[in-house]
Legacy VTK file of the C-alpha trace (Angstrom):
# vtk DataFile Version 3.0
C-alpha trace
ASCII
DATASET POLYDATA
POINTS 733 float
0.000 0.000 0.000
1.312 3.467 -0.834
1.898 6.290 1.619
-1.072 8.155 0.242
-3.299 5.178 0.945
-1.993 5.022 4.489
-2.764 8.691 4.999
-6.260 8.141 3.734
-6.712 5.281 6.187
-5.541 7.416 9.145
-8.919 9.068 9.502
-11.014 5.887 9.826
-8.408 4.438 12.226
-8.489 7.557 14.402
-12.263 7.560 14.247
-12.387 3.963 15.441
-9.958 4.794 18.238
-12.115 7.704 19.338
-15.154 5.463 19.336
-13.354 2.913 21.488
-12.111 5.693 23.774
-15.629 7.092 24.072
-16.695 3.722 25.455
-13.637 2.670 27.463
-12.642 5.961 29.179
-16.104 6.769 30.615
-16.340 3.193 31.832
-12.947 3.505 33.525
-13.887 6.861 35.017
-17.160 5.483 36.322
-15.444 2.671 38.157
-12.565 4.927 39.323
-14.939 7.622 40.617
-16.989 5.027 42.424
-13.890 3.572 44.057
-12.507 6.978 45.049
-15.845 8.067 46.475
-16.020 4.921 48.593
-12.479 5.461 49.824
-13.211 9.134 50.576
-16.290 8.294 52.614
-14.375 5.719 54.603
-11.501 8.168 55.200
-13.923 10.923 56.226
-15.675 8.605 58.657
-12.347 7.676 60.200
-11.437 11.384 60.498
-14.702 12.168 62.289
-14.258 9.236 64.645
-10.659 10.264 65.396
-11.652 13.899 66.070
-14.505 12.851 68.374
-12.227 10.497 70.263
-9.535 13.183 70.560
-11.951 15.793 71.932
-13.582 13.235 74.244
-10.223 12.171 75.690
-9.190 15.818 76.247
-12.508 16.573 77.952
-12.150 13.507 80.174
-8.622 14.507 81.222
-9.671 18.084 82.123
-12.742 16.775 83.955
-10.596 14.405 85.988
-8.232 17.248 86.895
-11.175 19.384 88.010
-12.470 16.549 90.189
-9.099 16.260 91.896
-9.024 20.055 92.329
-12.443 20.034 94.081
-11.423 17.173 96.381
-8.396 19.062 97.836
-10.500 21.099 100.274
-13.731 20.738 102.145
-14.440 24.436 101.705
-16.625 25.635 98.823
-14.840 25.341 95.475
-13.837 28.540 93.751
-14.522 27.655 90.154
-13.493 31.131 89.053
-9.921 30.662 90.198
-7.177 31.064 87.583
-6.161 27.458 88.141
-9.512 26.270 86.834
-9.509 28.559 83.828
-5.905 27.701 83.023
-6.781 24.028 83.177
-9.715 24.558 80.822
-7.547 26.747 78.593
-5.397 23.740 77.738
-8.280 22.266 75.743
-8.267 25.170 73.266
-5.054 23.792 71.856
-7.200 21.525 69.729
-8.165 23.599 66.615
-11.599 22.047 66.467
-12.666 23.286 69.945
-14.335 26.691 69.925
-14.906 27.189 73.714
-15.194 25.322 77.034
-17.809 26.043 79.744
-18.144 24.864 83.351
-21.810 25.026 84.347
-24.027 24.239 87.286
-26.458 21.572 86.035
-29.047 22.500 88.602
-29.294 26.214 87.814
-27.642 26.295 84.387
-25.354 29.119 85.556
-21.923 29.350 83.956
-19.241 28.858 86.644
-16.249 29.387 84.356
-15.660 29.866 80.658
-12.703 30.064 78.268
-11.566 31.901 76.328
-12.120 34.644 78.846
-13.692 37.795 77.545
-15.302 36.041 74.514
-16.750 32.945 76.035
-18.908 30.907 73.608
-20.095 33.943 71.673
-20.743 32.966 68.022
-20.624 29.255 68.762
-24.399 28.710 68.704
-24.177 26.355 65.753
-21.204 24.471 67.130
-21.587 20.937 68.350
-21.413 20.338 72.149
-19.936 17.503 74.168
-21.074 17.605 77.871
-19.035 15.834 80.548
-20.140 15.505 84.189
-17.490 16.405 86.769
-18.134 14.283 89.850
-16.964 16.860 92.400
-18.734 18.546 95.230
-20.980 19.979 94.099
-21.348 18.075 90.795
-20.688 20.270 87.800
-20.789 19.876 84.031
-17.916 20.530 81.638
-19.304 21.427 78.175
-16.946 21.406 75.205
-18.226 23.233 72.091
-16.535 22.312 68.809
-17.215 22.609 65.047
-16.279 20.626 61.915
-13.674 22.966 60.490
-11.186 20.188 60.620
-13.638 17.830 58.894
-14.278 20.473 56.199
-10.566 20.789 55.647
-10.270 17.048 55.355
-13.128 17.049 52.874
-11.472 19.760 50.770
-8.219 17.914 50.748
-9.988 14.713 49.781
-11.888 16.485 46.962
-8.712 17.978 45.536
-6.978 14.666 45.878
-9.841 12.840 44.131
-9.921 15.347 41.237
-6.189 14.965 40.875
-6.536 11.211 40.810
-9.329 11.413 38.238
-7.359 13.743 35.990
-4.369 11.519 36.268
-6.547 8.479 35.632
-7.978 10.044 32.476
-4.521 10.872 31.224
-3.149 7.467 32.057
-6.193 5.671 30.631
-6.100 7.689 27.397
-2.389 7.194 27.008
-2.616 3.491 27.793
-5.578 3.121 25.481
-3.785 4.928 22.648
-0.576 2.947 23.116
-2.420 -0.361 23.294
-4.555 0.625 20.316
-1.574 1.660 18.215
0.576 -1.307 19.145
-1.874 -4.131 19.762
-4.942 -3.168 17.723
-4.002 -0.301 15.451
-1.406 -1.935 13.247
-3.416 -5.091 12.496
-6.542 -2.999 12.122
-4.893 -0.603 9.689
-3.641 -3.566 7.728
-7.145 -5.058 7.706
-8.705 -1.751 6.665
-6.086 -1.483 3.953
-6.999 -4.896 2.617
-10.701 -4.047 2.794
-10.095 -0.764 0.987
-8.183 -2.543 -1.739
-10.950 -5.152 -1.968
-13.552 -2.375 -2.183
-11.666 -0.701 -5.006
-11.310 -4.001 -6.825
-15.048 -4.716 -6.334
-16.008 -1.244 -7.595
-13.746 -1.660 -10.607
-15.236 -5.092 -11.246
-18.756 -3.711 -10.914
-17.982 -0.887 -13.327
-16.390 -3.365 -15.697
-19.467 -5.599 -15.416
-21.795 -2.679 -16.126
-19.664 -1.597 -19.070
-19.517 -5.181 -20.319
-23.287 -5.608 -20.054
-23.906 -2.305 -21.825
-21.413 -3.229 -24.545
-22.799 -6.726 -24.977
-26.344 -5.383 -25.011
-25.398 -3.051 -27.841
-23.435 -5.675 -29.763
-26.184 -8.299 -29.444
-29.084 -5.952 -30.144
-27.488 -4.609 -33.333
-27.542 -7.936 -35.250
-30.831 -8.845 -33.565
-32.319 -5.728 -35.114
-31.605 -7.174 -38.548
-32.704 -10.710 -37.651
-36.036 -9.821 -36.043
-36.746 -6.973 -38.464
-36.091 -9.071 -41.550
-38.166 -11.893 -40.069
-41.044 -9.436 -39.642
-40.639 -8.259 -43.222
-40.456 -11.844 -44.463
-43.726 -12.524 -42.666
-45.431 -9.892 -44.830
-44.600 -11.804 -48.022
-46.459 -14.739 -49.555
-45.326 -17.864 -47.681
-46.241 -21.502 -47.625
-47.624 -22.968 -44.420
-44.230 -24.541 -43.639
-42.347 -21.284 -44.323
-44.831 -19.369 -42.192
-44.152 -21.682 -39.242
-40.399 -21.149 -39.685
-40.803 -17.359 -39.666
-43.031 -17.515 -36.588
-40.404 -19.610 -34.806
-37.710 -17.088 -35.729
-39.755 -14.203 -34.349
-40.604 -16.031 -31.116
-36.975 -17.066 -30.635
-35.828 -13.489 -31.182
-38.374 -12.219 -28.674
-37.234 -14.835 -26.153
-33.603 -13.777 -26.593
-34.567 -10.126 -26.204
-36.431 -10.955 -22.991
-33.317 -12.660 -21.587
-31.172 -9.627 -22.422
-33.672 -7.258 -20.802
-33.838 -9.413 -17.653
-30.048 -9.427 -17.335
-29.885 -5.651 -17.745
-32.696 -5.098 -15.229
-31.027 -7.428 -12.740
-27.751 -5.546 -13.137
-29.447 -2.150 -12.706
-31.282 -3.291 -9.576
-28.058 -4.649 -8.050
-26.305 -1.353 -8.793
-29.204 0.644 -7.280
-29.725 2.577 -10.533
-33.273 1.487 -11.300
-35.877 4.200 -10.810
-39.640 3.733 -10.812
-42.149 6.093 -12.390
-45.181 7.456 -10.555
-47.768 7.982 -13.282
-51.498 7.217 -13.557
-52.458 4.027 -15.385
-55.592 1.922 -15.833
-55.177 -1.310 -13.929
-57.918 -3.207 -15.793
-56.449 -2.335 -19.173
-52.971 -3.345 -18.006
-54.157 -6.739 -16.739
-56.153 -7.409 -19.902
-53.189 -6.378 -22.065
-51.080 -9.003 -20.308
-53.685 -11.712 -20.940
-54.017 -10.706 -24.597
-50.226 -10.703 -24.985
-49.876 -14.217 -23.568
-53.080 -15.605 -25.082
-51.344 -17.059 -28.178
-49.022 -19.094 -25.930
-52.027 -20.427 -23.992
-53.838 -21.230 -27.235
-50.849 -23.169 -28.599
-50.771 -25.282 -25.427
-54.605 -25.567 -25.365
-54.761 -24.011 -21.896
-57.553 -21.898 -20.459
-56.108 -18.467 -19.587
-58.248 -15.674 -18.149
-58.075 -12.547 -16.003
-60.453 -11.104 -13.448
-60.326 -7.702 -11.731
-62.761 -7.376 -8.826
-65.398 -4.645 -9.405
-64.418 -2.770 -6.221
-60.754 -2.360 -7.236
-59.996 1.249 -8.313
-59.670 1.579 -12.061
-56.970 4.268 -12.212
-53.821 3.731 -10.141
-50.542 5.571 -9.612
-47.246 3.815 -10.199
-44.939 2.361 -12.828
-47.232 0.584 -15.278
-44.355 -0.683 -17.419
-42.618 -2.411 -14.525
-45.895 -3.868 -13.208
-46.614 -5.220 -16.693
-43.114 -6.739 -16.728
-43.774 -8.483 -13.406
-47.110 -9.895 -14.557
-45.727 -11.061 -17.912
-42.841 -12.817 -16.148
-45.032 -14.597 -13.598
-47.965 -15.417 -15.905
-45.562 -16.489 -18.651
-43.846 -18.835 -16.199
-47.203 -20.218 -15.128
-48.132 -20.958 -18.751
-44.724 -22.499 -19.401
-44.933 -24.887 -16.449
-48.613 -25.799 -16.967
-49.313 -28.731 -19.266
-53.053 -29.066 -18.733
-55.825 -27.069 -17.090
-55.893 -23.314 -16.674
-53.971 -20.214 -15.532
-55.830 -17.383 -13.782
-54.691 -13.780 -13.289
-56.886 -12.143 -10.646
-56.857 -8.755 -8.858
-58.706 -8.072 -5.617
-58.744 -5.713 -2.658
-56.315 -6.846 0.031
-55.738 -5.508 3.509
-56.388 -1.831 4.196
-54.464 0.313 1.744
-53.255 -2.587 -0.415
-54.395 -4.708 -3.346
-53.468 -8.241 -4.308
-52.654 -9.742 -7.707
-52.597 -13.524 -7.829
-51.470 -15.833 -10.622
-52.810 -19.354 -10.096
-52.105 -22.353 -12.305
-52.797 -26.091 -12.388
-49.241 -26.909 -13.405
-46.541 -29.233 -12.139
-46.128 -27.409 -8.819
-42.979 -26.825 -6.772
-41.531 -29.172 -4.122
-41.844 -27.668 -0.659
-38.087 -27.659 -0.033
-37.430 -25.705 -3.250
-40.103 -22.987 -3.061
-37.759 -20.167 -2.029
-35.128 -21.152 -4.601
-37.414 -20.015 -7.432
-36.591 -16.399 -6.502
-32.813 -16.921 -6.602
-31.003 -15.471 -9.603
-30.077 -17.991 -12.317
-31.855 -20.742 -10.383
-34.739 -23.004 -11.357
-36.542 -25.726 -9.495
-35.159 -28.242 -11.967
-31.544 -27.151 -12.390
-30.255 -30.345 -13.950
-28.754 -30.541 -17.392
-31.782 -32.532 -18.584
-34.420 -30.195 -17.196
-37.732 -30.159 -18.991
-38.247 -26.375 -19.145
-35.780 -23.774 -20.394
-35.014 -20.283 -19.159
-32.344 -18.346 -17.294
-34.091 -18.289 -13.927
-33.884 -14.483 -13.828
-37.539 -13.589 -14.411
-38.818 -14.312 -10.910
-35.702 -12.840 -9.258
-36.208 -9.569 -11.132
-39.963 -9.663 -10.402
-39.440 -10.000 -6.645
-36.873 -7.201 -6.599
-39.163 -4.918 -8.609
-42.061 -5.728 -6.278
-39.909 -4.855 -3.272
-38.902 -1.553 -4.884
-42.622 -0.789 -5.325
-43.150 -1.326 -1.596
-44.895 -4.685 -1.979
-44.274 -8.373 -1.450
-44.189 -11.407 -3.722
-45.002 -14.765 -2.142
-45.624 -18.247 -3.512
-47.582 -21.260 -2.310
-47.503 -24.575 -4.121
-48.178 -28.284 -3.920
-46.161 -30.542 -6.113
-48.420 -31.910 -8.830
-51.346 -29.649 -7.857
-50.331 -26.228 -9.139
-48.841 -22.986 -7.855
-50.115 -19.590 -6.735
-47.968 -16.453 -6.869
-49.404 -13.584 -4.847
-48.278 -9.981 -5.322
-49.328 -7.494 -2.645
-48.810 -3.827 -3.525
-49.753 -0.481 -1.931
-53.150 0.724 -3.116
-52.538 4.204 -4.563
-55.642 5.127 -6.583
-56.046 8.346 -8.512
-59.074 9.717 -6.669
-59.917 12.096 -9.510
-60.909 9.156 -11.705
-63.339 7.526 -9.270
-63.326 4.129 -7.639
-64.162 0.652 -8.879
-65.586 -0.504 -12.192
-67.016 2.491 -14.050
-69.709 1.427 -16.539
-73.439 2.163 -16.969
-75.745 -0.339 -15.310
-77.211 -3.132 -17.436
-80.617 -2.914 -15.741
-83.339 -0.449 -16.732
-85.166 1.638 -14.108
-88.628 0.628 -15.420
-87.895 -3.101 -15.686
-86.843 -5.789 -13.212
-83.271 -6.910 -12.989
-82.221 -8.961 -16.040
-81.478 -12.581 -15.202
-78.264 -13.977 -16.670
-77.051 -17.556 -16.531
-73.286 -18.074 -16.496
-72.242 -21.590 -17.475
-68.532 -22.268 -17.122
-66.600 -25.338 -15.933
-63.909 -23.262 -14.153
-65.201 -21.957 -10.780
-62.800 -18.984 -10.582
-63.684 -17.660 -14.037
-67.375 -18.304 -13.390
-67.215 -16.311 -10.143
-65.394 -13.414 -11.829
-67.955 -13.122 -14.619
-70.809 -13.296 -12.114
-69.267 -10.584 -9.908
-68.864 -8.231 -12.875
-72.461 -8.719 -14.095
-73.916 -8.482 -10.576
-72.043 -5.233 -10.007
-73.764 -3.817 -13.107
-77.245 -4.707 -11.876
-77.912 -8.240 -13.174
-79.328 -11.173 -11.286
-76.783 -13.900 -11.977
-77.087 -17.681 -11.575
-73.998 -19.788 -12.140
-73.220 -23.461 -12.556
-70.962 -25.824 -14.444
-73.827 -28.163 -15.292
-76.521 -26.750 -17.617
-78.907 -29.555 -16.670
-78.760 -28.636 -12.990
-79.380 -24.989 -13.774
-82.346 -25.865 -15.995
-83.847 -28.067 -13.286
-83.466 -25.367 -10.641
-84.952 -22.562 -12.776
-87.253 -24.345 -15.234
-90.123 -21.931 -14.645
-87.992 -18.760 -14.830
-85.966 -18.602 -18.014
-83.103 -16.072 -18.140
-82.799 -13.055 -20.379
-79.336 -14.196 -21.495
-77.058 -17.218 -21.243
-73.285 -16.707 -21.110
-71.822 -20.036 -22.178
-68.341 -21.541 -22.394
-67.634 -23.400 -25.635
-66.911 -26.634 -23.720
-70.646 -26.714 -22.808
-71.957 -25.638 -26.227
-73.565 -29.036 -26.954
-75.819 -28.775 -23.920
-79.590 -28.655 -24.363
-80.486 -25.049 -23.564
-83.640 -23.034 -24.313
-83.522 -22.064 -27.990
-85.537 -18.906 -27.412
-82.962 -17.387 -25.008
-80.058 -15.392 -26.536
-76.644 -16.999 -26.086
-73.151 -15.559 -25.955
-70.549 -18.206 -26.603
-67.031 -17.792 -25.219
-64.442 -19.619 -27.309
-60.779 -19.525 -28.281
-61.700 -19.952 -31.944
-61.692 -16.922 -34.206
-65.122 -17.661 -35.753
-68.310 -18.865 -34.105
-68.687 -22.591 -33.945
-71.518 -24.340 -35.682
-74.656 -24.230 -33.609
-73.735 -21.118 -31.660
-76.968 -19.210 -31.032
-76.331 -15.473 -30.679
-73.092 -13.612 -30.052
-69.538 -14.794 -29.725
-66.626 -13.604 -27.592
-63.019 -14.604 -28.079
-61.252 -15.936 -24.969
-59.630 -14.501 -22.953
-62.594 -12.154 -22.737
-62.039 -8.424 -22.366
-64.276 -6.841 -19.747
-65.371 -3.963 -21.998
-66.307 -6.348 -24.826
-68.192 -8.569 -22.384
-70.239 -5.638 -21.075
-70.909 -4.401 -24.611
-72.010 -7.855 -25.790
-74.287 -8.417 -22.772
-75.817 -4.969 -23.131
-76.496 -5.602 -26.831
-78.060 -8.994 -26.125
-80.317 -7.605 -23.388
-81.394 -4.654 -25.565
-81.893 -6.758 -28.677
-79.110 -4.977 -30.577
-76.523 -7.763 -30.536
-73.876 -7.280 -33.212
-73.061 -9.750 -35.954
-71.549 -12.823 -34.295
-68.871 -12.885 -36.950
-67.543 -9.569 -35.636
-65.245 -11.173 -33.106
-62.737 -9.408 -30.849
-59.660 -11.598 -31.006
-56.249 -11.385 -29.415
-53.302 -10.558 -31.686
-51.703 -13.395 -33.556
-48.282 -14.605 -32.426
-46.790 -12.803 -35.410
-48.884 -9.691 -35.818
-47.406 -8.703 -39.190
-49.233 -11.557 -40.905
-52.337 -9.393 -41.105
-50.701 -7.606 -44.025
-48.393 -4.653 -44.593
-49.798 -1.289 -43.553
-49.372 1.491 -46.105
-49.523 5.275 -46.127
-48.739 5.652 -42.439
-45.964 8.233 -43.066
-47.373 9.955 -46.130
-45.958 13.405 -46.789
-43.226 13.180 -44.127
-39.583 13.828 -44.996
-37.482 11.218 -43.189
-33.692 11.069 -42.830
-32.542 7.661 -41.484
-28.958 7.500 -40.196
-27.183 4.193 -39.475
-23.661 2.944 -40.122
-24.849 -0.673 -40.422
-25.859 -1.627 -43.972
-28.338 -4.258 -42.776
-30.091 -1.744 -40.563
-30.284 0.783 -43.409
-31.787 -1.894 -45.639
-34.275 -2.768 -42.894
-35.314 0.878 -42.462
-35.739 1.165 -46.227
-38.048 -1.884 -46.195
-39.937 -0.547 -43.182
-40.733 2.717 -44.960
-41.574 0.974 -48.229
-45.195 1.819 -49.001
-45.424 4.238 -46.071
-45.613 7.327 -48.337
-42.576 8.932 -46.680
-39.802 10.722 -48.568
-36.894 8.643 -47.234
-33.211 9.463 -47.417
-30.434 7.305 -45.928
-27.180 8.491 -44.339
-24.240 6.192 -43.616
-22.714 8.092 -40.662
-22.820 11.323 -38.660
-20.922 13.393 -41.227
-23.296 12.267 -43.976
-26.313 13.067 -41.761
-25.110 16.640 -41.119
-24.379 17.154 -44.827
-27.749 15.827 -45.986
-29.709 17.811 -43.391
-28.009 21.004 -44.578
-28.846 20.264 -48.234
-32.543 19.510 -47.669
-34.773 19.850 -44.624
-36.102 16.753 -42.855
-39.197 16.516 -40.688
-38.056 13.352 -38.892
-34.474 12.171 -38.323
-33.901 8.597 -37.100
-30.418 8.930 -35.628
-28.197 6.003 -34.741
-25.997 6.844 -31.746
-22.893 4.622 -31.879
-21.177 5.406 -35.180
-17.475 5.733 -36.108
-16.004 9.154 -36.725
-18.938 11.277 -35.601
-21.519 9.692 -33.322
-25.205 10.536 -33.166
-24.815 12.947 -30.242
-22.259 15.079 -32.098
-24.256 14.989 -35.330
-27.409 16.095 -33.500
-25.511 18.929 -31.832
-24.247 20.227 -35.201
-27.737 19.974 -36.720
-29.255 21.892 -33.787
-26.522 24.543 -34.052
-27.210 25.066 -37.776
-30.971 25.252 -37.192
-30.530 27.902 -34.495
-28.063 29.913 -36.578
-30.304 29.967 -39.667
-33.610 30.339 -37.791
-34.946 27.029 -39.124
-37.740 25.052 -37.528
-36.132 22.171 -35.599
-36.506 18.672 -36.986
-37.781 15.899 -34.738
-34.669 13.817 -33.940
-35.157 10.323 -32.540
-32.324 8.243 -31.081
-32.492 4.718 -32.525
-29.901 2.747 -30.616
-29.067 -0.563 -29.016
-27.909 1.322 -25.896
-31.125 1.207 -23.893
-30.030 1.996 -20.335
-31.444 5.017 -18.532
-28.184 6.950 -18.769
-28.282 6.523 -22.551
-31.785 8.003 -22.692
-30.656 10.935 -20.561
-27.607 11.447 -22.781
-29.845 11.514 -25.867
-32.060 14.125 -24.243
-29.052 16.245 -23.254
-27.742 16.061 -26.830
-30.949 17.681 -28.112
-32.839 14.600 -29.272
-36.618 14.554 -28.953
-37.346 10.833 -28.681
-35.843 7.424 -28.062
-36.422 4.055 -29.768
-34.483 0.985 -28.742
-33.124 -1.759 -30.943
-34.257 -4.227 -32.091
-36.670 -1.767 -33.713
-39.977 -3.437 -34.515
-41.970 -2.078 -37.425
-45.106 -1.855 -35.299
-43.265 0.325 -32.752
-41.938 2.574 -35.512
-45.386 2.935 -37.088
-46.988 3.755 -33.736
-44.335 6.382 -32.988
-44.570 8.055 -36.419
-48.373 8.025 -36.462
-48.424 9.793 -33.114
-46.196 12.563 -34.521
-47.598 12.616 -38.066
-50.034 15.571 -37.679
-47.350 17.855 -36.243
-44.747 16.731 -38.789
-47.096 17.320 -41.728
-48.055 20.735 -40.386
-44.373 21.618 -40.024
-43.742 20.660 -43.642
-46.724 22.673 -44.825
-45.425 25.733 -42.977
-41.969 25.273 -44.519
-43.419 24.959 -48.016
-45.573 28.049 -47.510
-42.534 30.006 -46.369
-40.526 28.757 -49.370
-43.307 29.901 -51.737
-43.368 33.333 -50.084
-39.598 33.694 -50.417
-39.725 32.597 -54.057
-42.440 35.139 -54.838
-40.433 37.876 -53.146
-37.387 37.014 -55.227
-39.478 37.000 -58.449
-41.346 40.285 -57.771
-39.231 42.410 -55.446
-41.102 45.359 -53.838
-40.694 48.688 -55.683
-38.947 51.561 -53.947
-40.405 55.060 -53.594
-38.029 56.458 -56.225
-39.317 53.939 -58.736
LINES 1 734
733 0 1 2 3 4 5 6 7 8 9 10 11 12 13 14 15 16 17 18 19 20 21 22 23 24 25 26 27 28 29 30 31 32 33 34 35 36 37 38 39 40 41 42 43 44 45 46 47 48 49 50 51 52 53 54 55 56 57 58 59 60 61 62 63 64 65 66 67 68 69 70 71 72 73 74 75 76 77 78 79 80 81 82 83 84 85 86 87 88 89 90 91 92 93 94 95 96 97 98 99 100 101 102 103 104 105 106 107 108 109 110 111 112 113 114 115 116 117 118 119 120 121 122 123 124 125 126 127 128 129 130 131 132 133 134 135 136 137 138 139 140 141 142 143 144 145 146 147 148 149 150 151 152 153 154 155 156 157 158 159 160 161 162 163 164 165 166 167 168 169 170 171 172 173 174 175 176 177 178 179 180 181 182 183 184 185 186 187 188 189 190 191 192 193 194 195 196 197 198 199 200 201 202 203 204 205 206 207 208 209 210 211 212 213 214 215 216 217 218 219 220 221 222 223 224 225 226 227 228 229 230 231 232 233 234 235 236 237 238 239 240 241 242 243 244 245 246 247 248 249 250 251 252 253 254 255 256 257 258 259 260 261 262 263 264 265 266 267 268 269 270 271 272 273 274 275 276 277 278 279 280 281 282 283 284 285 286 287 288 289 290 291 292 293 294 295 296 297 298 299 300 301 302 303 304 305 306 307 308 309 310 311 312 313 314 315 316 317 318 319 320 321 322 323 324 325 326 327 328 329 330 331 332 333 334 335 336 337 338 339 340 341 342 343 344 345 346 347 348 349 350 351 352 353 354 355 356 357 358 359 360 361 362 363 364 365 366 367 368 369 370 371 372 373 374 375 376 377 378 379 380 381 382 383 384 385 386 387 388 389 390 391 392 393 394 395 396 397 398 399 400 401 402 403 404 405 406 407 408 409 410 411 412 413 414 415 416 417 418 419 420 421 422 423 424 425 426 427 428 429 430 431 432 433 434 435 436 437 438 439 440 441 442 443 444 445 446 447 448 449 450 451 452 453 454 455 456 457 458 459 460 461 462 463 464 465 466 467 468 469 470 471 472 473 474 475 476 477 478 479 480 481 482 483 484 485 486 487 488 489 490 491 492 493 494 495 496 497 498 499 500 501 502 503 504 505 506 507 508 509 510 511 512 513 514 515 516 517 518 519 520 521 522 523 524 525 526 527 528 529 530 531 532 533 534 535 536 537 538 539 540 541 542 543 544 545 546 547 548 549 550 551 552 553 554 555 556 557 558 559 560 561 562 563 564 565 566 567 568 569 570 571 572 573 574 575 576 577 578 579 580 581 582 583 584 585 586 587 588 589 590 591 592 593 594 595 596 597 598 599 600 601 602 603 604 605 606 607 608 609 610 611 612 613 614 615 616 617 618 619 620 621 622 623 624 625 626 627 628 629 630 631 632 633 634 635 636 637 638 639 640 641 642 643 644 645 646 647 648 649 650 651 652 653 654 655 656 657 658 659 660 661 662 663 664 665 666 667 668 669 670 671 672 673 674 675 676 677 678 679 680 681 682 683 684 685 686 687 688 689 690 691 692 693 694 695 696 697 698 699 700 701 702 703 704 705 706 707 708 709 710 711 712 713 714 715 716 717 718 719 720 721 722 723 724 725 726 727 728 729 730 731 732
């Protein structure tokens, strides 16, 4: 370790010493003060006893002498004689004695007193020690004394104790410092030095890991942009059934790889404490239904029943990070679908304890052994971690989900029985946006002038049946549910319903032909024999309410008009055209494949597209002809996207031009990269791999403003051209 490092470590070492001293020295002083106080009290008691004994002995000696003096003659004793006073005067040699009196106990008269002239004046508060003189007549020798000597002893003891304490503090501090420096300090400084070096190495390793992850994310996303993008474009062409399955597999595999990369980046950001959560309003019902629609193709491929249910009393508009909550639900529900081979998966939301709501994902899958339940939340761990495990994955999804839930102030718990399914339960703080109202907001299905409409709900899954019934009952219907149509018919034979909501698995049941039916099925077109409307599973709540309202009012729409979830490869519906008509686009990318992909994306869009191969080319082309939209790659050799954007913004400001809308299109998708793009003057951010659907959605949102900007530019150009053609005449002319 260098000298500089040692100097840096001096402060924490001294701080630790001071902390130890702050504990050890007061403890020493407490014990030392207690010991000195005990010794002082004992010494003071001995001093008082010695003084009392000394004064008592002196009084006894003088009293004995006075007795012998009175026995020398039978005549009356002259107690005022100088011999008596001289004898009493000898007692004043003791500094504690104030005065001595010889009194007659019968009358209380003072027979003699010393010192003569003063007597016991001013000794009222002094202590007295009477002694009877057995003479004739009997007299009393009273010695008056004070505690001046005791006070002096006390003062000496106090000074001595303070001196001892001061010396003890000095000795204790010195001994503590020497022992600390010699016995503790050197090894401790060496230990702190090793810890400091280890901390620096760990920080460097963490920075290297973050840099490595960011670099690998960029390097992997760049070729993935071409792979997934070209697969999307290939899906828009005429393909055989076999080729179509290959393209779908390519797209799904690319999405799976992208999910793994995102999970690794999220895990790294959470570990580094750099992940921030948004606090924005979002619609909880729409979010939950979006998750079910997103995962519905996977459930359909595995022939699983997948549905969602949001309790009617749960607030519709919430505050929080909708994107991260969607990520959690997709991870957990996707896992449930992956590990379920038969049965159903349910995503349900309900009110929890006060101030909280609960989201549960329940499946009928393989379950988790009891001794491995907690391991599912460990990073890079799975219940089946063997080389021959049946299900793939990195094991990061649930780890990231639990950490995100904790950051949101909630908890993520799991209960499971091996072979009987699993239930993940997310509990989050309930933060509704009060301005948007509470609970399910929809007009009632009942009419004020008519009785409640009776609806039968026939579904073999109790949880889905209960959710549908709760929704319809909340909107004013009288709901009867069962999984057996025969039992429901027997119980209500004389009171037919106004509507029957029927699962396709029970479509062959004998039901009243005169009652409208709504069939719920995973098929895209109504099955043969379906009487009435048709809803595609998983059923959206808004479509359910609309269909029920239409059936009850007799205005049911064409059953062929089915609301279906998106296909696994959404581009198969055909290439959209004209979505960027009239917009001048400058696309900048140093990768030839990406430029080709952007050219294919904008094919048929109606945009005026120009391509630039690097930052220098982008600046040159933007100066030659204006662009409404610039798709700017960030990582490019020579001049990167940040520098190119800065030069474009500088030229626009210098020439008074209307700024173009610059969008960063980059494989660097961390938060610091988004902030850097904003600081460089960019207006938007799109991550790679860039999907055509995302690009279309982004451009369509900006299209009105971009077209208006172009129209204003063209109008200004026409005005300038007219001014150049017909310059205004001067007054002289």
